[in-house]
N, C-alpha and C positions, 0 to 999 in steps of 0.2 A: 805512704811513702815508701819506694822502693832503694833511694839512694841514701847515703851515710848522712846523718845529719849533721849540722854544725853544733846543736845542744838539743838537749832531751831535758824536758821539765816534767816531775811527776808530783802528783798527789800521795800523800802518805795512807791515811786509812780508809781502807777498802780497795786501793790501789797497789803500792809500795808493798804497803805492811800486810802480812799474813795473818795466821792464827795468831791468838791472844796478844794481839797489838804488836808482833815482833815482826822484823824482815823477816821475808822468806829467805832463806838461805840463798837461792838459787839467784835473787834479785841483786843482796848483796854483793854476790859472785860478779854479777854481770854489770854491774855499778863500777865495780874497781876495773873492769876490761874495759867499758868505754871511757872511762877516764884514761885508760892507759892509750888508749888508741885515738886520743887528743879532742874527743867528744865534750863538750861543757856540759856539767849536770847541775841541774836546777830542784831541788826539793820547795815544793810551793804547796804548803799546809795552812789550814785553819788553825793548827795549834798556835799557842804561844810559844817562843822560845827556849821558854823554861821547861817546857814539857816535852823536849826530845830526845830523852835517854835512850828509847830505842836506834836511833842513828848515831850512838857512840862509835859504833864500828865503822865510819865512816870519818871521823872528825879527821883523820890522816890526810886524805885526800882535799878536804876543807871545801865541799861544794858550796854551789850560791844558794842562798837560803831566802825565800820569801814567804814570811810566817805570818798569822795572823791575816788570813785572807788578803796580803798584799800591804798592808799597814805596815809592815818591818820587811827591811830589806838589808842582808848583808852576807856572812859567810858564816857557814856553821860552827867553825871551832872559834869564832870571833866573841869577846865576851859581851860586846854590844853591838846592836843594828847600826848600818852606816847612813839609814835614812827611813825615817818614820812619818806616815801620813795621819795624824792625830786627828779627833775627833773634837770640835767646839764645845765645851761643856753648854753653851746656850742653847743648843741643836740639840742635846740630850735633855734638858728641861722642856722643850716645847713636844717632843715626842711624847715622853713621858706623858705629860700633860693632855694630850691630845688623842693617847688609846684607850679604847672605853674600858670602864670603871669595872664593868662585869666580868673582864678578863680575869681580873684579880691579878695583874703582872708583877711577877717578880724578876730582878736584874743581876747578872754579871759584871763587873767593868773590868777591862784587861790594862794594865800599865806594862812599862817596861820589863820591870822586873818581878811583877808581884801582881795580885788580883784582888777583889773583893764582890762582897754578896751582900745582895738587898732585899728586904720584903720576903723573906724565906725561900730565896732562891737554893734550887738544890745542889748540893756539892758532896765530894767525899771528901769525909775529915780529914785525911794525910795531905791534903793540898793546902790547908792552912791559909786561907781567905782571911783577909780583913773583913770584919762585918760592922757594917754602920748602915746609915740613910744610904738613899741614892744621891742624896744633895752633898752627905759626907764625901762619898767615893768620887764624885764627880770632881769636887773639890781638888783632887790628889793629881790633877793633870798633870803631863800628858795621857789622854785617853786612847789606847790604842784600838780596842773594841769593845763593843758593847754588847752583850747577851740577852735576852729578852724572853721569858718563859712564863706558861700560862699551864694550868690543868684543865683550862676549859674549852680549848681548841686543840684541834691536831696541829702537825706541823705547817701544813700545805694553808692551812686554813689562816693562823696565824701570821705566817708569811704574806698573804694575801692583805690582811687588815693594816699590818706594821708598814708593809710597801706604800701602800695608799696615804698613810699618816705621815710618812716619813719625807714623800714628794721628792724634791730634788736636792735636798740639804743632806740626803746620807744613802747610802748603798746596802740593800738590805739581801740575804741571801742564807741557804743552810745547809747543812752536810749531814744531817742525818734526819730520817723520819719516824716519828712517833705519836703515838696517840696525846700525849702532854708536849704540846708544842714547844721548840726551841728555835729561836733565827739568831743571826750573825748581823751586827752591824757596824759598818766601817763609816768614815765620812764618805763623800760624795766622791763619785768616781772614782773610788778604790777598790779593787779587785784583783786577783791573782791575774788577771791579764791584763791589766795597767801597769801592774808591777813588773811583769816579764817583759812588757813594751820598754820600760826603764832599761831593765839588762839587757835585753837584745840591742837596744840602740849605744848603749856604753862599750856592749864589744864590739859593735861595727860590724854586725851579722844583720840579715832580714828573717822575719817570719817564715817566709816561704821555707825556708833552710832548718828552721827547727820542729822538732815532734813534742808532743804534750801528752800527759796520759790522765785518765781521773775519771770519777766516778758517780759526782753529786752536783748540783745545781751551783754550788760554788766554786767548779772547776770551770763552769761552761764558757765564761769569758776568754780564760787560757785556752780552751781549745780552740773558739771560734777565729783566734788569733794567729795559730800557727798551721804550716804548710802539712803536716802530718798530725791531725787529731785521734786520740784512739780512747775509747772506753770500754769499760770493764764489763764483763758478763753479769754481774751481778748487781750493774748500777741504776740509779734511780730511773722509775720509767721516761721520765720526760727525757732523759738523756740520750735514748735511743730515736728522737724526733728531728735532728738534725743532720744525718748521712756521716757520720764518725766512724772510723773503721772501729768494729767491737773486738775483743779478744777477749780470752779466757780469764779465769777467777781469780782473784788476789789470793787466796790461801794457795793457788797451785800456782804461783811464780810467774802467771803469764806476762807479766812485764817486763822481767828479766829475759824469757824464752824470745820475744819480739825483740829485744835490746841486741842480742847475740847476732841475729840476723843483720846487724849492722855491720856486723865485722867478718861476714863471709866472704 
């Protein structure tokens, strides 16, 4: 996309954020510059709203925020989302019951303001989750996102199994790849791409006028939607199969470098 877009949407981890999970200074500067130039900025992340401290430096410009892989839509500085797309509890129970027992699955459950873990799901102690059985956690709806983990398969293998079990009831994706697999599960049809479609329609612009930046499969639908899709040099290998424009590395501030070309 050589012309100035009406909107830019960016993933966080591996894209807008640099070393140590903090925004690259050049990306922060460029975010302010495109905001001042009248370009709508959208942050589109798999992270929940409560885990966005790295973006505190952008709260004053209050970009649009798509969180939890599209299940939550609002503004960064707002205390609560404007729109949520929750998962039906019955669907969670069905999925958990159909996954192979030899995978020894464990689960994290994201809510609007907190989260919970079941069946020895790994977590960082200072995140302070609610601890309970999956049945107890699911009863605390609305469920924003389900996270499924196993030590018996890698991420790509787990994604294949969970996707098959989910059928048309759920959307399955992942935002990092590891030996011990973790996948992220949303309500049917919910993704960063569908959420961005809602945002674009509300703003009265077209996808062709928009650019997006990402690095992992949970960014794929968003990138397919827009006229200017970009992936990072360090992206998951499958992200290079779609003809998206490849830019530099997240830790070098490649996103901000590209954004500044819109202002030339």
